[in-house]
N, C-alpha and C positions, 0 to 999 in steps of 0.2 A: 791362472787362467781364466778369462771371462768366460761365462756360458754362452754358447753358441746355440742356436735353434735355427736350423734348415728348414723350412717349410719346401718338401719334395712336388714337383707337379706329379699328378696322378699317384700320390703317395704319403709316405709318414711324414711326422714329424720328428728331425734326425736331433737329437739332442746331445751335446761334445761339453766335457767340462767335468768339474768336480762335483757330481751330483748325490743329492739326496731326495728321493722319491717317497714321498707317502700317502697312506691312503686318506679315505675322508676322517677316519679315527683318528690321524696321525702315528699309525704304525707303519714303520720302515719297512720297502721290499727290499729285499737284498739281492743287491745288483752282482754280487759275486767280482767285484772289483773293478766294474767295467767302467770306463768313461766315456764311453758311445754307447746311446739307449735310441730308438726308435717307436715312436708312440703313435697308435692305432688313429686315423683321422676318420676311416670308411665305416668302423661300426661290425666289421665281418671277421676281426680276428678273433680267435679261440685263446689267443694270450693276453686279452686286454687287461691294463692299459696299452700293453706292447705290442706293436706290430709283427705279424707272423707272415705276412706276403699275402694274405687272402683277398685284398684290394686288387691283386691283378685282372684288369679288364674288367672290373666292376665298378672302379672310382675314377671320376672325371673332375681335374680341378687345375687348370694352369696356375702354376704359383708367379706370379709376378710383384714386385714391392710395388708399395703407394702408402702416400701420406695418409695418415690418421686425423682426421679434425681434431682442432685445437681441443686439448684438456679443459675439462669443466672446472670451475673454480668454485 
């Protein structure tokens, strides 16, 4: 399955697929078999990098897809 990332309006980044999540030193987070996780975008989570719902009523972003500028060569 191709990895799917959903940018939720006013919320997290939901990631679905066969996941390997590592910290800056390359240490793997134990996802306990999860194939869906949500990452914090607001900075308020007590469970960073994962979302714990702390963004409710504190984070506004209307997620609407757009085209990125051309890739630099």
